[in-house]
A tleap script that builds the chain and sets N, CA, C and O, in Angstrom:
source leaprc.protein.ff14SB
mol = sequence {
  NMET LYS ASN HIE SER SER GLY PHE THR LEU
  ILE GLU ILE VAL ILE THR LEU VAL LEU LEU
  LEU SER ILE LEU SER LEU LEU SER VAL SER
  ILE VAL ASN GLN THR ARG ASP ALA ARG ASP
  ASN ARG ARG LYS THR ASP LEU GLU GLU ILE
  ARG SER ALA LEU GLU LEU TYR ARG MET ASP
  GLN PRO ASN ARG ALA TYR PRO VAL SER GLY
  ASP LEU ALA PRO PHE LEU VAL PRO THR TYR
  LEU ARG THR LEU PRO THR ASP PRO ALA SER
  ASN THR ASN TYR ASP TYR SER ALA LEU PRO
  ASP SER PRO LEU CYS ASP ASN THR PRO GLY
  ASN LEU CYS SER SER TYR THR LEU THR THR
  THR LEU ASP ASP GLY SER ALA TYR VAL VAL
  GLY PRO GLY PHE ILE THR PRO GLY CILE
}
set mol.1.N position { 61.207 101.073 129.749 }
set mol.1.CA position { 62.284 99.950 129.919 }
set mol.1.C position { 61.414 99.159 128.928 }
set mol.1.O position { 60.194 99.319 128.951 }
set mol.2.N position { 62.018 98.272 128.016 }
set mol.2.CA position { 61.940 97.093 127.035 }
set mol.2.C position { 62.403 96.044 127.707 }
set mol.2.O position { 63.546 95.963 128.156 }
set mol.3.N position { 61.137 94.813 127.846 }
set mol.3.CA position { 61.354 93.622 127.826 }
set mol.3.C position { 61.620 92.760 126.459 }
set mol.3.O position { 60.744 92.790 125.594 }
set mol.4.N position { 62.500 92.191 126.300 }
set mol.4.CA position { 63.623 91.440 125.434 }
set mol.4.C position { 63.189 90.204 125.995 }
set mol.4.O position { 63.131 90.204 127.225 }
set mol.5.N position { 62.844 89.068 125.367 }
set mol.5.CA position { 63.403 88.016 125.594 }
set mol.5.C position { 64.168 87.289 125.302 }
set mol.5.O position { 64.846 87.991 124.551 }
set mol.6.N position { 64.705 86.190 125.313 }
set mol.6.CA position { 65.940 86.016 124.170 }
set mol.6.C position { 65.380 84.556 124.125 }
set mol.6.O position { 66.247 83.992 123.456 }
set mol.7.N position { 64.610 83.777 124.385 }
set mol.7.CA position { 64.210 82.749 123.803 }
set mol.7.C position { 63.024 82.589 122.443 }
set mol.7.O position { 62.373 83.534 121.995 }
set mol.8.N position { 62.967 81.440 122.049 }
set mol.8.CA position { 61.986 81.640 121.043 }
set mol.8.C position { 60.632 81.350 121.217 }
set mol.8.O position { 60.229 80.996 122.325 }
set mol.9.N position { 59.798 81.466 120.160 }
set mol.9.CA position { 58.659 81.583 120.231 }
set mol.9.C position { 58.055 80.080 120.181 }
set mol.9.O position { 58.547 79.156 119.534 }
set mol.10.N position { 56.883 80.014 120.998 }
set mol.10.CA position { 56.285 78.566 120.334 }
set mol.10.C position { 56.239 78.187 118.865 }
set mol.10.O position { 56.597 77.124 118.359 }
set mol.11.N position { 55.533 79.676 118.053 }
set mol.11.CA position { 55.431 79.281 116.601 }
set mol.11.C position { 56.664 79.218 115.703 }
set mol.11.O position { 56.570 78.982 114.498 }
set mol.12.N position { 57.892 79.451 116.364 }
set mol.12.CA position { 58.935 79.358 115.970 }
set mol.12.C position { 59.578 78.124 115.561 }
set mol.12.O position { 60.073 77.783 114.487 }
set mol.13.N position { 59.390 77.266 117.194 }
set mol.13.CA position { 59.834 75.751 117.624 }
set mol.13.C position { 58.922 74.896 116.718 }
set mol.13.O position { 59.415 74.031 115.994 }
set mol.14.N position { 57.617 75.130 116.755 }
set mol.14.CA position { 56.631 74.466 115.911 }
set mol.14.C position { 56.635 74.204 114.694 }
set mol.14.O position { 55.865 73.442 114.111 }
set mol.15.N position { 57.863 75.079 114.062 }
set mol.15.CA position { 57.735 75.720 112.003 }
set mol.15.C position { 59.447 74.593 112.483 }
set mol.15.O position { 59.823 73.626 111.821 }
set mol.16.N position { 59.862 74.914 113.232 }
set mol.16.CA position { 61.115 74.335 113.162 }
set mol.16.C position { 61.151 72.366 113.148 }
set mol.16.O position { 61.897 71.871 112.303 }
set mol.17.N position { 60.627 71.724 113.756 }
set mol.17.CA position { 59.807 70.783 114.013 }
set mol.17.C position { 59.757 70.365 113.164 }
set mol.17.O position { 60.584 69.514 112.837 }
set mol.18.N position { 58.313 70.917 112.008 }
set mol.18.CA position { 57.543 70.357 111.618 }
set mol.18.C position { 59.087 70.573 109.664 }
set mol.18.O position { 59.012 70.057 108.549 }
set mol.19.N position { 59.884 71.301 110.126 }
set mol.19.CA position { 60.648 70.986 108.921 }
set mol.19.C position { 61.657 69.931 108.744 }
set mol.19.O position { 62.077 69.312 107.767 }
set mol.20.N position { 61.981 69.926 110.349 }
set mol.20.CA position { 63.103 68.881 110.497 }
set mol.20.C position { 62.097 67.103 110.439 }
set mol.20.O position { 62.690 66.093 110.062 }
set mol.21.N position { 61.134 67.074 110.717 }
set mol.21.CA position { 60.198 65.603 110.338 }
set mol.21.C position { 60.051 65.719 108.940 }
set mol.21.O position { 60.176 64.770 108.166 }
set mol.22.N position { 59.794 66.843 108.623 }
set mol.22.CA position { 59.585 66.355 106.896 }
set mol.22.C position { 60.797 65.893 105.980 }
set mol.22.O position { 60.777 65.051 105.082 }
set mol.23.N position { 62.041 66.793 106.517 }
set mol.23.CA position { 63.139 66.677 106.246 }
set mol.23.C position { 63.339 64.769 106.734 }
set mol.23.O position { 63.811 64.202 105.748 }
set mol.24.N position { 63.209 64.186 107.405 }
set mol.24.CA position { 63.641 63.181 108.160 }
set mol.24.C position { 62.704 61.886 107.082 }
set mol.24.O position { 63.277 61.018 106.423 }
set mol.25.N position { 61.335 62.063 107.148 }
set mol.25.CA position { 60.564 61.627 106.415 }
set mol.25.C position { 60.946 61.292 105.290 }
set mol.25.O position { 61.064 60.090 105.050 }
set mol.26.N position { 61.279 62.385 104.173 }
set mol.26.CA position { 61.782 62.066 102.742 }
set mol.26.C position { 63.118 61.125 102.889 }
set mol.26.O position { 63.344 60.279 102.023 }
set mol.27.N position { 64.111 61.316 104.155 }
set mol.27.CA position { 65.128 60.933 104.001 }
set mol.27.C position { 64.983 58.947 104.022 }
set mol.27.O position { 65.535 58.076 103.350 }
set mol.28.N position { 63.527 58.892 105.626 }
set mol.28.CA position { 63.895 57.428 105.402 }
set mol.28.C position { 62.948 56.675 104.601 }
set mol.28.O position { 62.771 55.514 104.970 }
set mol.29.N position { 62.081 57.210 103.247 }
set mol.29.CA position { 61.866 56.966 102.285 }
set mol.29.C position { 62.776 56.842 101.126 }
set mol.29.O position { 62.346 56.188 100.176 }
set mol.30.N position { 63.656 57.224 101.059 }
set mol.30.CA position { 64.937 57.338 100.581 }
set mol.30.C position { 65.587 56.018 100.977 }
set mol.30.O position { 65.570 55.131 100.123 }
set mol.31.N position { 66.197 55.747 102.238 }
set mol.31.CA position { 66.543 54.308 102.707 }
set mol.31.C position { 66.111 53.138 102.556 }
set mol.31.O position { 66.739 52.119 102.269 }
set mol.32.N position { 64.589 53.340 102.829 }
set mol.32.CA position { 63.553 52.604 102.533 }
set mol.32.C position { 63.507 51.821 100.850 }
set mol.32.O position { 63.245 50.634 100.657 }
set mol.33.N position { 63.867 52.946 99.667 }
set mol.33.CA position { 63.858 52.524 98.177 }
set mol.33.C position { 65.333 51.890 97.940 }
set mol.33.O position { 65.567 50.929 97.208 }
set mol.34.N position { 66.072 52.456 98.537 }
set mol.34.CA position { 67.725 52.168 98.701 }
set mol.34.C position { 68.114 50.373 98.805 }
set mol.34.O position { 68.895 49.516 98.389 }
set mol.35.N position { 66.971 50.585 99.650 }
set mol.35.CA position { 67.409 48.769 100.600 }
set mol.35.C position { 66.652 47.806 99.627 }
set mol.35.O position { 66.969 46.618 99.570 }
set mol.36.N position { 65.562 48.375 98.796 }
set mol.36.CA position { 64.795 47.545 98.225 }
set mol.36.C position { 65.454 47.184 96.492 }
set mol.36.O position { 65.409 46.146 95.832 }
set mol.37.N position { 65.944 48.319 96.233 }
set mol.37.CA position { 66.891 48.486 95.308 }
set mol.37.C position { 68.008 47.475 95.073 }
set mol.37.O position { 68.301 46.776 94.103 }
set mol.38.N position { 68.716 47.690 96.719 }
set mol.38.CA position { 70.262 46.939 97.053 }
set mol.38.C position { 69.953 45.448 96.987 }
set mol.38.O position { 70.667 44.727 96.290 }
set mol.39.N position { 68.618 44.796 97.880 }
set mol.39.CA position { 68.146 43.325 97.608 }
set mol.39.C position { 67.304 42.880 96.446 }
set mol.39.O position { 66.744 41.788 96.546 }
set mol.40.N position { 67.144 43.614 95.324 }
set mol.40.CA position { 67.105 43.529 93.972 }
set mol.40.C position { 68.203 43.599 93.143 }
set mol.40.O position { 68.254 43.045 92.045 }
set mol.41.N position { 68.994 44.194 93.579 }
set mol.41.CA position { 70.240 44.162 92.128 }
set mol.41.C position { 70.876 42.927 93.271 }
set mol.41.O position { 71.386 42.074 92.544 }
set mol.42.N position { 71.015 42.575 94.493 }
set mol.42.CA position { 71.416 41.357 94.443 }
set mol.42.C position { 71.110 39.935 94.229 }
set mol.42.O position { 71.790 38.920 94.083 }
set mol.43.N position { 69.908 40.195 94.258 }
set mol.43.CA position { 69.171 38.840 93.842 }
set mol.43.C position { 69.668 38.878 92.169 }
set mol.43.O position { 70.667 38.216 91.887 }
set mol.44.N position { 69.419 39.155 91.776 }
set mol.44.CA position { 70.231 39.682 90.324 }
set mol.44.C position { 71.647 39.106 90.146 }
set mol.44.O position { 71.872 38.220 89.322 }
set mol.45.N position { 72.417 39.534 90.792 }
set mol.45.CA position { 74.146 39.330 90.634 }
set mol.45.C position { 74.244 37.935 91.105 }
set mol.45.O position { 75.218 37.296 90.705 }
set mol.46.N position { 73.229 37.239 92.044 }
set mol.46.CA position { 73.532 35.940 92.912 }
set mol.46.C position { 72.403 35.088 91.640 }
set mol.46.O position { 72.378 33.865 91.502 }
set mol.47.N position { 71.858 35.715 91.121 }
set mol.47.CA position { 71.196 34.314 89.664 }
set mol.47.C position { 72.557 34.885 88.731 }
set mol.47.O position { 72.977 33.895 88.133 }
set mol.48.N position { 72.991 35.508 88.551 }
set mol.48.CA position { 74.352 35.332 87.252 }
set mol.48.C position { 75.461 34.858 87.780 }
set mol.48.O position { 76.296 34.350 87.032 }
set mol.49.N position { 75.682 34.933 89.174 }
set mol.49.CA position { 76.437 33.932 89.848 }
set mol.49.C position { 75.945 32.133 89.446 }
set mol.49.O position { 76.658 31.472 88.691 }
set mol.50.N position { 75.105 31.745 89.857 }
set mol.50.CA position { 74.580 30.747 89.878 }
set mol.50.C position { 74.493 29.649 88.549 }
set mol.50.O position { 74.797 28.471 88.362 }
set mol.51.N position { 73.675 31.168 87.459 }
set mol.51.CA position { 74.021 31.100 85.963 }
set mol.51.C position { 75.153 30.327 85.363 }
set mol.51.O position { 75.233 29.204 84.867 }
set mol.52.N position { 76.308 31.653 85.647 }
set mol.52.CA position { 78.139 30.776 85.698 }
set mol.52.C position { 78.232 29.531 85.802 }
set mol.52.O position { 78.418 28.738 84.879 }
set mol.53.N position { 78.067 29.219 87.306 }
set mol.53.CA position { 78.677 28.058 87.588 }
set mol.53.C position { 77.982 26.659 87.219 }
set mol.53.O position { 78.476 25.548 87.409 }
set mol.54.N position { 76.621 26.974 86.603 }
set mol.54.CA position { 75.671 26.121 86.120 }
set mol.54.C position { 76.228 26.007 84.391 }
set mol.54.O position { 75.966 25.024 83.697 }
set mol.55.N position { 77.032 27.214 83.888 }
set mol.55.CA position { 77.477 26.849 82.438 }
set mol.55.C position { 78.746 25.738 83.069 }
set mol.55.O position { 78.840 24.538 82.814 }
set mol.56.N position { 79.647 26.565 83.954 }
set mol.56.CA position { 80.929 25.452 84.274 }
set mol.56.C position { 80.960 24.314 84.617 }
set mol.56.O position { 81.897 23.519 84.688 }
set mol.57.N position { 79.292 24.171 84.967 }
set mol.57.CA position { 79.231 22.224 85.459 }
set mol.57.C position { 78.779 21.554 84.366 }
set mol.57.O position { 78.884 20.329 84.406 }
set mol.58.N position { 78.235 22.124 83.262 }
set mol.58.CA position { 77.567 21.497 82.064 }
set mol.58.C position { 78.646 21.290 80.932 }
set mol.58.O position { 78.485 20.481 80.018 }
set mol.59.N position { 79.815 22.132 81.081 }
set mol.59.CA position { 80.872 21.890 80.249 }
set mol.59.C position { 81.859 20.559 80.803 }
set mol.59.O position { 82.699 19.915 80.175 }
set mol.60.N position { 81.342 20.412 82.416 }
set mol.60.CA position { 82.210 19.442 82.659 }
set mol.60.C position { 82.011 18.228 82.687 }
set mol.60.O position { 82.764 17.435 83.251 }
set mol.61.N position { 80.693 17.842 81.919 }
set mol.61.CA position { 79.094 16.881 82.324 }
set mol.61.C position { 79.641 16.161 81.152 }
set mol.61.O position { 79.984 17.005 80.324 }
set mol.62.N position { 79.937 14.591 80.602 }
set mol.62.CA position { 80.612 13.930 79.247 }
set mol.62.C position { 79.150 14.134 78.652 }
set mol.62.O position { 79.160 14.052 77.424 }
set mol.63.N position { 77.701 14.417 79.288 }
set mol.63.CA position { 76.722 14.157 78.642 }
set mol.63.C position { 75.789 15.875 78.312 }
set mol.63.O position { 74.693 16.173 77.838 }
set mol.64.N position { 76.927 16.623 78.855 }
set mol.64.CA position { 76.428 18.440 78.628 }
set mol.64.C position { 75.188 18.258 78.986 }
set mol.64.O position { 74.512 18.123 77.966 }
set mol.65.N position { 74.321 18.161 80.283 }
set mol.65.CA position { 73.555 18.285 80.564 }
set mol.65.C position { 73.759 19.251 81.901 }
set mol.65.O position { 74.796 19.360 82.556 }
set mol.66.N position { 72.561 19.885 82.117 }
set mol.66.CA position { 72.668 20.612 83.856 }
set mol.66.C position { 71.986 19.427 84.727 }
set mol.66.O position { 71.539 18.366 84.291 }
set mol.67.N position { 72.011 19.756 85.710 }
set mol.67.CA position { 71.389 19.069 86.759 }
set mol.67.C position { 69.805 19.144 86.730 }
set mol.67.O position { 69.064 19.979 86.212 }
set mol.68.N position { 69.637 18.441 87.176 }
set mol.68.CA position { 67.972 17.842 87.526 }
set mol.68.C position { 67.652 18.696 88.482 }
set mol.68.O position { 68.446 19.184 89.286 }
set mol.69.N position { 66.064 18.971 88.398 }
set mol.69.CA position { 65.635 20.536 89.238 }
set mol.69.C position { 66.070 19.821 90.899 }
set mol.69.O position { 66.308 18.643 91.161 }
set mol.70.N position { 66.060 20.788 91.646 }
set mol.70.CA position { 65.782 20.671 92.874 }
set mol.70.C position { 67.343 21.285 93.437 }
set mol.70.O position { 68.057 21.927 92.667 }
set mol.71.N position { 67.726 21.020 94.755 }
set mol.71.CA position { 68.892 21.398 95.084 }
set mol.71.C position { 70.140 22.060 94.232 }
set mol.71.O position { 70.599 21.005 93.795 }
set mol.72.N position { 70.682 22.700 93.896 }
set mol.72.CA position { 71.750 23.038 93.190 }
set mol.72.C position { 72.674 22.427 94.192 }
set mol.72.O position { 73.114 21.331 93.844 }
set mol.73.N position { 73.124 22.927 95.501 }
set mol.73.CA position { 74.271 22.834 96.246 }
set mol.73.C position { 75.210 21.237 95.791 }
set mol.73.O position { 76.413 21.118 95.556 }
set mol.74.N position { 74.087 20.142 95.795 }
set mol.74.CA position { 75.548 18.911 95.741 }
set mol.74.C position { 75.818 18.561 94.503 }
set mol.74.O position { 76.187 17.456 94.107 }
set mol.75.N position { 75.522 20.054 93.561 }
set mol.75.CA position { 76.014 19.640 92.126 }
set mol.75.C position { 77.201 20.332 92.122 }
set mol.75.O position { 78.326 19.836 92.051 }
set mol.76.N position { 76.657 22.527 92.270 }
set mol.76.CA position { 78.087 23.848 92.384 }
set mol.76.C position { 78.870 23.645 93.639 }
set mol.76.O position { 80.050 23.995 93.628 }
set mol.77.N position { 78.373 23.140 94.685 }
set mol.77.CA position { 79.293 23.675 96.043 }
set mol.77.C position { 80.294 22.437 96.234 }
set mol.77.O position { 79.793 21.322 96.091 }
set mol.78.N position { 81.273 22.496 96.456 }
set mol.78.CA position { 82.362 23.580 96.564 }
set mol.78.C position { 82.998 23.726 95.157 }
set mol.78.O position { 83.587 24.792 94.977 }
set mol.79.N position { 82.980 22.615 93.862 }
set mol.79.CA position { 83.799 22.905 92.935 }
set mol.79.C position { 83.312 24.017 91.859 }
set mol.79.O position { 84.027 23.934 90.860 }
set mol.80.N position { 82.251 25.109 91.726 }
set mol.80.CA position { 81.899 26.060 91.516 }
set mol.80.C position { 81.659 27.542 92.343 }
set mol.80.O position { 82.225 28.633 92.423 }
set mol.81.N position { 80.924 27.132 92.684 }
set mol.81.CA position { 80.615 28.109 93.582 }
set mol.81.C position { 80.894 27.709 95.385 }
set mol.81.O position { 80.394 26.735 95.949 }
set mol.82.N position { 81.786 28.712 96.024 }
set mol.82.CA position { 81.813 28.494 97.718 }
set mol.82.C position { 80.892 28.053 98.576 }
set mol.82.O position { 81.085 27.271 99.508 }
set mol.83.N position { 79.615 28.696 98.173 }
set mol.83.CA position { 78.266 28.659 98.918 }
set mol.83.C position { 77.428 28.989 97.900 }
set mol.83.O position { 77.737 29.677 96.927 }
set mol.84.N position { 75.876 28.273 98.225 }
set mol.84.CA position { 75.079 28.263 97.062 }
set mol.84.C position { 74.240 29.690 97.443 }
set mol.84.O position { 73.470 29.468 98.378 }
set mol.85.N position { 74.195 30.813 97.064 }
set mol.85.CA position { 73.302 32.019 97.040 }
set mol.85.C position { 72.074 31.972 97.678 }
set mol.85.O position { 71.451 30.916 97.564 }
set mol.86.N position { 71.624 32.793 98.269 }
set mol.86.CA position { 70.312 33.022 98.985 }
set mol.86.C position { 69.559 34.079 99.003 }
set mol.86.O position { 69.896 35.219 99.325 }
set mol.87.N position { 68.612 33.736 98.683 }
set mol.87.CA position { 67.432 35.069 98.604 }
set mol.87.C position { 67.722 36.507 100.033 }
set mol.87.O position { 67.132 36.357 101.102 }
set mol.88.N position { 68.538 37.618 99.848 }
set mol.88.CA position { 68.676 38.301 100.482 }
set mol.88.C position { 67.679 38.410 101.742 }
set mol.88.O position { 68.099 38.221 102.884 }
set mol.89.N position { 66.053 38.791 101.413 }
set mol.89.CA position { 65.360 38.764 102.543 }
set mol.89.C position { 64.863 37.817 103.067 }
set mol.89.O position { 64.513 37.957 104.238 }
set mol.90.N position { 64.639 36.448 102.367 }
set mol.90.CA position { 64.434 35.195 103.225 }
set mol.90.C position { 65.135 34.172 103.608 }
set mol.90.O position { 64.784 33.236 104.327 }
set mol.91.N position { 66.655 34.477 102.848 }
set mol.91.CA position { 67.797 33.605 103.145 }
set mol.91.C position { 66.988 32.067 102.977 }
set mol.91.O position { 66.985 31.108 103.749 }
set mol.92.N position { 66.299 32.259 101.616 }
set mol.92.CA position { 66.211 30.693 101.244 }
set mol.92.C position { 66.746 30.682 99.702 }
set mol.92.O position { 67.257 31.637 99.116 }
set mol.93.N position { 66.491 29.281 99.149 }
set mol.93.CA position { 67.616 28.958 97.857 }
set mol.93.C position { 66.430 29.780 96.745 }
set mol.93.O position { 65.221 29.890 96.952 }
set mol.94.N position { 67.149 30.251 95.632 }
set mol.94.CA position { 66.459 30.361 94.102 }
set mol.94.C position { 65.576 29.705 93.775 }
set mol.94.O position { 65.981 28.697 94.355 }
set mol.95.N position { 64.356 29.277 93.166 }
set mol.95.CA position { 64.031 28.103 92.440 }
set mol.95.C position { 64.302 28.081 91.272 }
set mol.95.O position { 63.948 28.912 90.435 }
set mol.96.N position { 65.253 26.697 91.022 }
set mol.96.CA position { 65.726 26.088 89.825 }
set mol.96.C position { 64.526 25.229 89.678 }
set mol.96.O position { 63.947 24.650 90.597 }
set mol.97.N position { 64.065 25.201 87.792 }
set mol.97.CA position { 63.914 23.905 87.293 }
set mol.97.C position { 64.410 23.870 86.102 }
set mol.97.O position { 64.399 24.731 85.223 }
set mol.98.N position { 65.161 22.074 86.130 }
set mol.98.CA position { 65.616 22.186 84.925 }
set mol.98.C position { 65.042 21.287 83.722 }
set mol.98.O position { 64.930 20.079 83.931 }
set mol.99.N position { 64.674 21.817 82.472 }
set mol.99.CA position { 64.052 21.492 81.867 }
set mol.99.C position { 64.583 20.459 80.472 }
set mol.99.O position { 65.756 20.552 80.109 }
set mol.100.N position { 63.708 19.578 79.815 }
set mol.100.CA position { 62.171 19.906 79.691 }
set mol.100.C position { 61.691 19.428 80.945 }
set mol.100.O position { 62.285 18.674 81.716 }
set mol.101.N position { 60.466 19.978 81.088 }
set mol.101.CA position { 59.639 19.560 82.415 }
set mol.101.C position { 58.624 18.339 82.076 }
set mol.101.O position { 58.003 17.625 82.864 }
set mol.102.N position { 58.653 18.321 80.570 }
set mol.102.CA position { 57.458 17.371 80.616 }
set mol.102.C position { 57.614 16.169 79.422 }
set mol.102.O position { 57.005 16.372 78.371 }
set mol.103.N position { 58.076 15.450 79.499 }
set mol.103.CA position { 58.155 15.030 80.987 }
set mol.103.C position { 59.558 15.090 81.100 }
set mol.103.O position { 60.467 15.076 80.270 }
set mol.104.N position { 59.490 15.200 83.016 }
set mol.104.CA position { 60.623 15.819 83.647 }
set mol.104.C position { 62.171 14.841 83.287 }
set mol.104.O position { 62.294 13.627 83.126 }
set mol.105.N position { 63.032 15.763 83.257 }
set mol.105.CA position { 64.254 15.524 82.853 }
set mol.105.C position { 65.390 14.874 83.827 }
set mol.105.O position { 65.988 15.380 84.776 }
set mol.106.N position { 65.486 13.371 83.164 }
set mol.106.CA position { 66.450 12.943 84.414 }
set mol.106.C position { 68.054 12.438 83.978 }
set mol.106.O position { 68.786 11.546 84.409 }
set mol.107.N position { 68.176 13.279 83.105 }
set mol.107.CA position { 69.731 13.120 82.689 }
set mol.107.C position { 70.097 11.642 82.253 }
set mol.107.O position { 71.197 11.213 81.907 }
set mol.108.N position { 68.694 10.868 82.377 }
set mol.108.CA position { 69.083 9.325 81.602 }
set mol.108.C position { 69.070 9.458 80.018 }
set mol.108.O position { 68.459 10.425 79.561 }
set mol.109.N position { 69.632 8.655 79.216 }
set mol.109.CA position { 70.107 8.403 77.938 }
set mol.109.C position { 68.792 9.189 77.228 }
set mol.109.O position { 67.677 8.915 77.671 }
set mol.110.N position { 68.907 10.089 76.214 }
set mol.110.CA position { 67.683 10.341 75.971 }
set mol.110.C position { 66.284 11.673 76.275 }
set mol.110.O position { 65.434 12.334 75.678 }
set mol.111.N position { 66.991 11.349 77.972 }
set mol.111.CA position { 66.298 12.297 78.429 }
set mol.111.C position { 67.252 13.063 79.621 }
set mol.111.O position { 67.558 12.918 80.804 }
set mol.112.N position { 67.495 13.940 78.524 }
set mol.112.CA position { 68.526 14.973 79.276 }
set mol.112.C position { 68.015 16.748 79.592 }
set mol.112.O position { 67.615 17.607 78.805 }
set mol.113.N position { 68.229 16.783 80.977 }
set mol.113.CA position { 68.131 18.138 80.957 }
set mol.113.C position { 69.401 19.444 80.164 }
set mol.113.O position { 70.549 19.717 80.514 }
set mol.114.N position { 68.588 19.971 79.068 }
set mol.114.CA position { 69.092 20.627 78.019 }
set mol.114.C position { 68.876 22.198 78.563 }
set mol.114.O position { 69.568 23.120 78.131 }
set mol.115.N position { 68.062 22.341 79.341 }
set mol.115.CA position { 67.875 23.886 79.386 }
set mol.115.C position { 67.476 24.171 81.470 }
set mol.115.O position { 67.658 23.084 82.017 }
set mol.116.N position { 67.145 25.003 82.267 }
set mol.116.CA position { 66.892 25.537 83.161 }
set mol.116.C position { 66.134 26.919 83.083 }
set mol.116.O position { 66.104 27.537 82.018 }
set mol.117.N position { 65.590 27.343 84.095 }
set mol.117.CA position { 65.019 28.622 84.817 }
set mol.117.C position { 65.984 28.611 86.008 }
set mol.117.O position { 66.566 27.630 86.470 }
set mol.118.N position { 66.054 30.106 86.492 }
set mol.118.CA position { 66.225 30.456 87.463 }
set mol.118.C position { 66.060 31.131 88.256 }
set mol.118.O position { 67.033 31.826 88.548 }
set mol.119.N position { 64.511 31.378 89.230 }
set mol.119.CA position { 63.706 32.340 89.144 }
set mol.119.C position { 63.542 33.321 90.600 }
set mol.119.O position { 63.473 32.781 91.705 }
set mol.120.N position { 63.499 34.614 90.447 }
set mol.120.CA position { 63.347 34.824 91.795 }
set mol.120.C position { 62.280 36.045 91.330 }
set mol.120.O position { 61.926 36.394 90.204 }
set mol.121.N position { 61.835 36.660 92.968 }
set mol.121.CA position { 60.507 37.364 93.085 }
set mol.121.C position { 61.125 38.836 93.520 }
set mol.121.O position { 61.458 38.987 94.696 }
set mol.122.N position { 61.244 39.670 92.797 }
set mol.122.CA position { 61.807 40.803 93.259 }
set mol.122.C position { 60.634 41.550 94.097 }
set mol.122.O position { 59.473 41.143 94.044 }
set mol.123.N position { 61.061 42.800 94.962 }
set mol.123.CA position { 60.548 43.157 96.142 }
set mol.123.C position { 59.405 43.998 95.557 }
set mol.123.O position { 58.380 44.146 96.222 }
set mol.124.N position { 59.541 44.590 94.273 }
set mol.124.CA position { 57.961 44.381 93.805 }
set mol.124.C position { 56.743 43.726 93.226 }
set mol.124.O position { 55.683 44.154 92.768 }
set mol.125.N position { 57.358 42.334 93.437 }
set mol.125.CA position { 56.201 41.507 93.692 }
set mol.125.C position { 56.212 40.819 92.136 }
set mol.125.O position { 55.443 39.884 91.914 }
set mol.126.N position { 57.108 41.317 91.079 }
set mol.126.CA position { 57.299 41.075 89.691 }
set mol.126.C position { 58.444 39.931 90.071 }
set mol.126.O position { 59.063 39.795 91.127 }
set mol.127.N position { 58.513 39.129 88.804 }
set mol.127.CA position { 59.385 37.501 88.650 }
set mol.127.C position { 60.725 37.959 87.853 }
set mol.127.O position { 60.525 38.685 86.880 }
set mol.128.N position { 61.705 37.708 88.077 }
set mol.128.CA position { 63.018 37.754 87.077 }
set mol.128.C position { 63.539 36.330 87.116 }
set mol.128.O position { 63.900 35.690 88.103 }
set mol.129.N position { 63.501 35.937 85.756 }
set mol.129.CA position { 63.794 34.872 85.363 }
set mol.129.C position { 65.139 34.593 84.367 }
set mol.129.O position { 65.224 35.268 83.341 }
set mol.130.N position { 65.769 33.994 84.552 }
set mol.130.CA position { 66.982 33.846 84.113 }
set mol.130.C position { 67.322 32.376 83.475 }
set mol.130.O position { 66.882 31.467 84.178 }
set mol.131.N position { 68.186 31.836 81.993 }
set mol.131.CA position { 68.101 30.551 81.882 }
set mol.131.C position { 69.514 30.724 81.365 }
set mol.131.O position { 70.377 31.406 81.918 }
set mol.132.N position { 69.624 30.199 80.513 }
set mol.132.CA position { 71.431 29.874 79.558 }
set mol.132.C position { 70.682 30.820 78.047 }
set mol.132.O position { 70.058 30.416 77.065 }
set mol.133.N position { 71.114 32.167 78.478 }
set mol.133.CA position { 71.343 33.003 77.205 }
set mol.133.C position { 70.170 33.652 77.265 }
set mol.133.O position { 69.669 33.728 76.144 }
set mol.134.N position { 69.384 34.261 78.292 }
set mol.134.CA position { 68.118 34.944 78.091 }
set mol.134.C position { 67.686 34.926 80.015 }
set mol.134.O position { 67.622 34.007 80.832 }
set mol.135.N position { 67.513 36.118 80.095 }
set mol.135.CA position { 67.091 36.904 80.728 }
set mol.135.C position { 65.284 37.516 80.676 }
set mol.135.O position { 64.931 38.251 79.753 }
set mol.136.N position { 64.639 37.235 81.397 }
set mol.136.CA position { 63.276 37.801 81.421 }
set mol.136.C position { 62.757 38.629 82.718 }
set mol.136.O position { 61.953 38.143 83.513 }
set mol.137.N position { 63.331 39.998 82.851 }
set mol.137.CA position { 62.895 40.289 83.373 }
set mol.137.C position { 60.824 40.750 83.719 }
set mol.137.O position { 60.135 41.344 82.890 }
set mol.138.N position { 60.437 40.383 84.756 }
set mol.138.CA position { 59.437 40.735 85.125 }
set mol.138.C position { 58.168 39.819 84.342 }
set mol.138.O position { 57.196 40.457 83.939 }
set mol.139.N position { 58.196 38.703 84.193 }
set mol.139.CA position { 57.537 38.104 83.887 }
set mol.139.C position { 55.707 37.786 84.530 }
set mol.139.O position { 54.997 36.944 83.980 }
savepdb mol mol.pdb
quit
């Protein structure tokens, strides 16, 4: 008389669990990388949106100057942007600096803000900087 068991052996169950856990760990790494890339892409898109709004603002100014450093919302919202984009991870404003910064421009005659930088930090720690007519990733 043969004794057939209809269940799985312990080794079969362990191998199956190891394979499933390996697949899940690969998927989780992929999801984390995709999330990080999505945040970085959002940051870059946000800076491009702000840059476009700054150019429109500048064209509407009689002195053709950019806003002074600080919060951009009073200058851009709601005329050029519905809301001012913020960093997707920290929900803080991006760093805007009007140039020249020595001496600080204040848009008085002879001291106009003729350029600017918009800066964010990507998830890998590198800086991403845009300004009128340039993009400088990884400064």
